[in-house]
C-alpha positions as CSV (number, residue, x, y, z in Angstrom):
1,M,0.0,0.0,0.0
2,V,2.8,2.4,0.9
3,K,4.8,1.5,-2.2
4,Y,1.7,2.0,-4.4
5,T,1.0,5.4,-2.8
6,I,4.6,6.7,-3.3
7,K,4.4,5.5,-6.9
8,R,1.2,7.4,-7.5
9,V,2.5,10.5,-5.9
10,L,5.6,10.5,-8.2
11,M,3.3,10.0,-11.2
12,A,1.1,12.8,-10.0
13,V,4.1,15.2,-9.8
14,L,5.1,14.2,-13.3
15,T,1.6,14.7,-14.6
16,V,1.4,18.2,-13.2
17,F,4.8,19.1,-14.7
18,I,3.7,17.9,-18.1
19,V,0.5,20.0,-17.8
20,A,2.5,23.0,-16.8
21,C,4.8,22.6,-19.8
22,I,1.9,22.2,-22.3
23,T,0.0,25.1,-20.8
24,F,3.0,27.5,-20.8
25,F,4.0,27.0,-24.4
26,L,0.4,26.9,-25.8
27,M,-0.4,30.0,-23.8
28,N,2.6,31.9,-25.2
29,A,1.7,30.7,-28.7
30,A,-1.6,32.4,-28.6
31,P,-1.7,35.6,-30.8
32,G,-1.5,39.0,-29.1
33,N,0.0,40.1,-25.8
34,P,-1.4,41.3,-22.4
35,W,-0.8,45.0,-23.2
36,L,-3.1,45.2,-26.2
37,A,-6.3,47.0,-25.4
38,E,-8.7,49.5,-26.9
39,K,-6.0,52.1,-26.5
40,T,-2.7,50.4,-27.2
41,P,0.2,52.0,-25.4
42,P,3.3,53.1,-27.3
43,Q,5.9,50.5,-28.2
44,S,8.4,51.9,-25.7
45,V,5.8,51.3,-22.9
46,I,5.2,47.8,-24.1
47,D,8.9,47.1,-24.2
48,A,9.3,48.5,-20.6
49,L,6.4,46.3,-19.4
50,N,7.8,43.2,-21.1
51,E,11.2,43.9,-19.4
52,K,9.6,44.4,-16.0
53,Y,7.7,41.1,-16.1
54,G,10.4,39.1,-17.9
55,L,8.4,38.7,-21.0
56,D,11.3,39.9,-23.2
57,K,13.4,36.8,-22.5
58,P,13.4,33.7,-24.7
59,L,10.6,31.3,-23.9
60,P,12.9,28.5,-22.6
61,E,14.5,31.0,-20.2
62,Q,11.1,32.3,-19.1
63,F,9.9,28.7,-18.5
64,A,13.0,27.8,-16.5
65,K,12.6,30.9,-14.3
66,Y,8.9,30.2,-13.8
67,M,9.5,26.6,-12.8
68,N,12.3,27.6,-10.4
69,N,10.0,30.1,-8.7
70,L,7.2,27.5,-8.7
71,I,9.3,25.0,-6.8
72,H,9.9,27.7,-4.2
73,G,6.1,28.3,-3.9
74,D,6.1,31.5,-6.0
75,F,3.3,31.6,-8.5
76,G,4.2,35.1,-9.6
77,V,1.9,38.1,-9.7
78,S,-1.1,39.0,-11.9
79,I,0.0,41.3,-14.7
80,K,-3.4,42.5,-15.8
81,T,-6.5,41.0,-14.1
82,Q,-5.6,42.2,-10.7
83,K,-2.3,44.0,-11.5
84,N,0.7,43.1,-9.3
85,R,-1.3,41.0,-6.9
86,P,0.2,37.6,-6.0
87,V,-1.5,34.8,-7.9
88,M,-1.6,32.6,-4.8
89,D,-3.5,35.3,-2.9
90,I,-6.1,35.5,-5.7
91,I,-6.5,31.7,-5.7
92,V,-6.7,31.6,-1.8
93,E,-9.4,34.3,-1.9
94,K,-11.5,33.0,-4.7
95,F,-11.3,29.3,-4.3
96,P,-13.3,28.9,-1.1
97,L,-16.5,30.3,-2.7
98,S,-16.1,28.1,-5.7
99,A,-15.4,25.1,-3.4
100,Q,-18.5,26.0,-1.3
101,L,-20.8,25.9,-4.3
102,G,-19.0,22.8,-5.7
103,I,-19.5,20.9,-2.4
104,M,-23.2,21.6,-2.4
105,A,-23.5,20.7,-6.1
106,V,-21.6,17.4,-5.7
107,A,-23.5,16.5,-2.5
108,W,-27.0,16.9,-4.1
109,A,-25.8,15.2,-7.3
110,V,-24.7,12.1,-5.4
111,V,-27.5,12.0,-2.9
112,V,-30.1,12.2,-5.7
113,G,-28.3,10.5,-8.5
114,V,-27.4,7.2,-6.8
115,P,-30.9,6.4,-5.5
116,L,-32.4,7.4,-8.8
117,G,-30.0,5.0,-10.6
118,C,-30.9,2.2,-8.1
119,L,-34.6,2.9,-8.6
120,A,-34.3,2.9,-12.4
121,A,-32.4,-0.5,-12.3
122,Y,-35.0,-1.9,-9.9
123,K,-37.9,-0.8,-12.1
124,R,-36.1,-1.7,-15.3
125,G,-38.4,-1.7,-18.4
126,K,-41.2,0.0,-16.5
127,L,-42.7,3.5,-16.9
128,I,-40.6,5.1,-14.1
129,D,-37.4,3.7,-15.7
130,S,-38.3,5.3,-19.0
131,I,-39.1,8.6,-17.4
132,L,-35.8,8.7,-15.5
133,R,-33.8,7.8,-18.6
134,V,-35.4,10.6,-20.6
135,V,-34.8,13.1,-17.8
136,C,-31.2,12.0,-17.4
137,T,-30.5,12.1,-21.1
138,L,-31.8,15.7,-21.2
139,G,-29.7,16.5,-18.2
140,V,-26.4,15.3,-19.7
141,S,-27.3,16.8,-23.2
142,L,-28.1,20.4,-22.2
143,P,-25.1,22.8,-22.1
144,G,-24.6,24.5,-18.8
145,F,-25.2,28.0,-20.2
146,V,-28.6,26.8,-21.5
147,V,-29.7,25.5,-18.1
148,A,-28.5,28.6,-16.4
149,S,-30.2,30.9,-18.8
150,V,-33.5,29.0,-18.5
151,L,-33.3,29.1,-14.7
152,L,-32.7,32.8,-14.8
153,V,-35.6,33.4,-17.2
154,V,-38.1,31.2,-15.3
155,F,-37.1,32.0,-11.6
156,C,-35.6,35.5,-11.8
157,G,-38.2,37.7,-13.3
158,G,-39.2,36.1,-16.6
159,I,-42.4,34.6,-14.9
160,E,-43.7,37.0,-12.3
161,S,-45.3,34.4,-10.1
162,L,-42.0,32.5,-9.9
163,N,-39.8,35.5,-9.3
164,F,-38.4,34.1,-6.1
165,F,-34.6,33.8,-6.6
166,P,-32.1,36.7,-7.0
167,G,-30.8,37.2,-10.5
168,T,-27.2,37.5,-9.4
169,F,-25.3,35.6,-6.8
170,S,-24.5,37.2,-3.4
171,P,-23.9,35.5,0.0
172,A,-26.1,38.3,1.4
173,N,-29.1,36.6,-0.2
174,G,-28.7,33.6,2.1
175,I,-29.7,30.1,1.0
176,R,-31.8,31.5,-1.9
177,G,-28.6,32.8,-3.6
178,Y,-27.1,29.3,-3.7
179,I,-30.0,27.2,-4.9
180,L,-30.0,28.1,-8.7
181,P,-26.2,28.0,-9.1
182,C,-25.9,24.7,-7.2
183,F,-28.8,23.2,-9.1
184,C,-27.2,24.2,-12.4
185,L,-23.8,23.1,-11.4
186,G,-25.0,19.7,-10.1
187,L,-27.6,18.8,-12.8
188,Y,-25.2,17.2,-15.3
189,P,-23.3,15.1,-12.7
190,M,-26.5,14.1,-11.1
191,C,-27.9,12.8,-14.3
192,Y,-24.6,11.1,-15.3
193,I,-24.3,9.5,-11.9
194,A,-27.9,8.2,-12.1
195,R,-27.2,6.6,-15.6
196,L,-23.9,5.2,-14.4
197,T,-25.4,3.8,-11.2
198,R,-28.3,2.2,-13.2
199,S,-25.9,0.6,-15.7
200,S,-23.6,-0.7,-12.9
201,M,-26.5,-1.9,-10.8
202,L,-28.0,-3.9,-13.7
203,D,-24.7,-5.6,-14.1
204,A,-24.3,-6.3,-10.4
205,I,-27.8,-7.7,-9.8
206,N,-27.1,-10.4,-12.5
207,Q,-24.0,-11.6,-10.6
208,E,-24.0,-15.0,-8.9
209,Y,-23.7,-13.7,-5.4
210,V,-26.9,-11.7,-5.9
211,K,-28.7,-14.8,-7.1
212,T,-27.4,-16.7,-4.1
213,A,-28.7,-13.9,-1.8
214,R,-32.1,-14.2,-3.4
215,A,-32.1,-17.9,-3.1
216,K,-31.5,-17.5,0.7
217,G,-34.6,-15.5,0.9
218,L,-33.1,-12.0,1.5
219,K,-35.4,-9.0,0.8
220,T,-34.9,-7.1,-2.5
221,G,-34.1,-3.9,-0.7
222,K,-31.4,-5.5,1.3
223,I,-29.9,-7.2,-1.7
224,I,-29.8,-4.0,-3.7
225,F,-28.5,-1.6,-1.0
226,K,-26.2,-3.9,0.9
227,H,-24.8,-6.4,-1.6
228,A,-25.3,-5.1,-5.2
229,L,-24.8,-1.4,-4.5
230,R,-21.2,-1.8,-3.1
231,N,-19.9,-3.2,-6.3
232,A,-22.1,-0.9,-8.4
233,L,-20.5,2.2,-6.7
234,I,-17.0,1.5,-8.0
235,P,-17.6,3.2,-11.4
236,V,-19.4,6.0,-9.6
237,I,-16.4,6.6,-7.3
238,T,-14.1,6.6,-10.3
239,Y,-16.2,9.4,-11.8
240,L,-16.4,11.4,-8.5
241,G,-12.6,12.1,-8.5
242,P,-12.3,14.4,-11.5
243,L,-15.9,15.6,-11.0
244,T,-15.3,16.8,-7.5
245,A,-12.0,18.5,-8.5
246,F,-13.7,20.3,-11.4
247,T,-16.9,21.2,-9.5
248,L,-15.1,22.5,-6.4
249,C,-12.9,24.7,-8.6
250,G,-16.1,26.1,-10.1
251,G,-18.0,25.7,-13.3
252,F,-16.7,28.5,-15.5
253,V,-20.0,29.0,-17.4
254,V,-22.1,28.9,-14.2
255,E,-20.0,31.4,-12.4
256,K,-20.0,33.7,-15.4
257,V,-23.8,33.6,-15.9
258,F,-24.7,34.1,-12.2
259,G,-22.0,36.6,-11.6
260,I,-20.3,34.5,-8.9
261,P,-16.9,36.0,-8.0
262,G,-15.2,32.6,-7.8
263,L,-12.0,31.1,-9.2
264,G,-13.7,30.0,-12.5
265,K,-14.8,33.6,-13.3
266,F,-11.4,35.0,-12.7
267,F,-9.8,32.2,-14.8
268,V,-12.0,33.2,-17.7
269,Q,-11.0,36.8,-17.2
270,S,-7.3,35.9,-17.1
271,V,-7.6,34.0,-20.4
272,Q,-9.3,36.9,-22.1
273,A,-6.7,39.4,-20.8
274,L,-3.8,37.0,-21.5
275,D,-2.7,37.3,-17.9
276,Y,0.0,34.6,-18.2
277,P,0.9,34.1,-14.4
278,L,-2.8,33.9,-13.4
279,I,-3.5,31.4,-16.2
280,M,-0.6,29.2,-15.2
281,G,-1.3,29.4,-11.5
282,T,-5.0,28.5,-12.0
283,V,-4.3,25.6,-14.4
284,I,-1.6,24.2,-12.2
285,F,-3.8,24.4,-9.1
286,L,-6.7,22.7,-10.9
287,A,-4.4,20.0,-12.4
288,T,-3.0,19.3,-8.9
289,F,-6.4,19.1,-7.4
290,I,-7.7,16.7,-10.1
291,V,-4.6,14.5,-9.7
292,F,-5.0,14.5,-5.9
293,M,-8.7,13.5,-6.1
294,N,-7.9,10.7,-8.5
295,L,-5.3,9.4,-6.0
296,M,-8.0,9.6,-3.2
297,V,-10.4,7.7,-5.5
298,D,-7.8,4.9,-6.1
299,L,-7.3,4.5,-2.3
300,L,-11.1,4.5,-1.7
301,Y,-11.4,1.4,-4.0
302,K,-9.9,-0.6,-1.1
303,V,-12.5,0.7,1.3
304,V,-15.4,-0.1,-1.1
305,D,-14.1,-3.5,-2.2
306,P,-11.4,-5.1,0.1
307,R,-10.7,-7.7,-2.7
308,I,-8.9,-5.0,-4.8
309,N,-5.1,-5.4,-4.5
310,L,-3.6,-1.9,-5.0
311,A,-0.1,-3.2,-4.8
312,K,-0.6,-5.0,-8.1
313,G,-2.5,-2.1,-9.6
314,G,-5.6,-4.3,-10.0
315,N,-9.0,-2.8,-10.1
């Protein structure tokens, strides 16, 4: 177990390094520069700014300097979005709000999606199964901005009798301010988890150990939730790793539509402004979080199914 964990950690470090390399060189390959705006400054000013932030050096030298600073915990400073503010301070300030919304979205997606998947598997071929499949198919097909726009139109002024939720997010609005963003952020994963659970449950209930449990006279509910569900949850847990990392870091579209001042919104702004240090810092943070969550998922396999031998890499 220890050997496996060390191996995964080393692989995680290598993965984050590769992500940093790809992001850095693709980012610098994009046309334009951070100083272009409606009123472009003189070339002498641009040259001075490039020299100040080290953008006048060759790309390999810039990359080597950035990675050296990164090893020492220095993510650099924002050069445009929040000028001269440390990138790490921006991430530390903005991430908690994105994480708060993400935790709520993931929680309701799992709490609702897993039981719906079990119900659909239990009622396979019946009306309720068909209804759930249609709803889940719509949920995974609709883009996030469409769901967010519809929710805003219906519940934020478009229909007078349903004008109950605020049109823009603010913690001052209390729980009402969280409902629509969390619903929009969690709809896709909820529907996907429900479909994944249904598929896994149908496979599990046809296994020999489930037939044996039925032969022993166990009740259907106990068979599904005690015996079949444990094995059916393994694909769901696999999906929860990257899902949790992405959702906690904020859905970019959802944060933009609802005006949520989270990490996702500032990442979009940094890309639009070509704020290189903020782009790099956010991508590296998100990549590290995803890799960490995948590691946690692999370790959770052993908890869900003790038969899994992590030392051999078996799933």
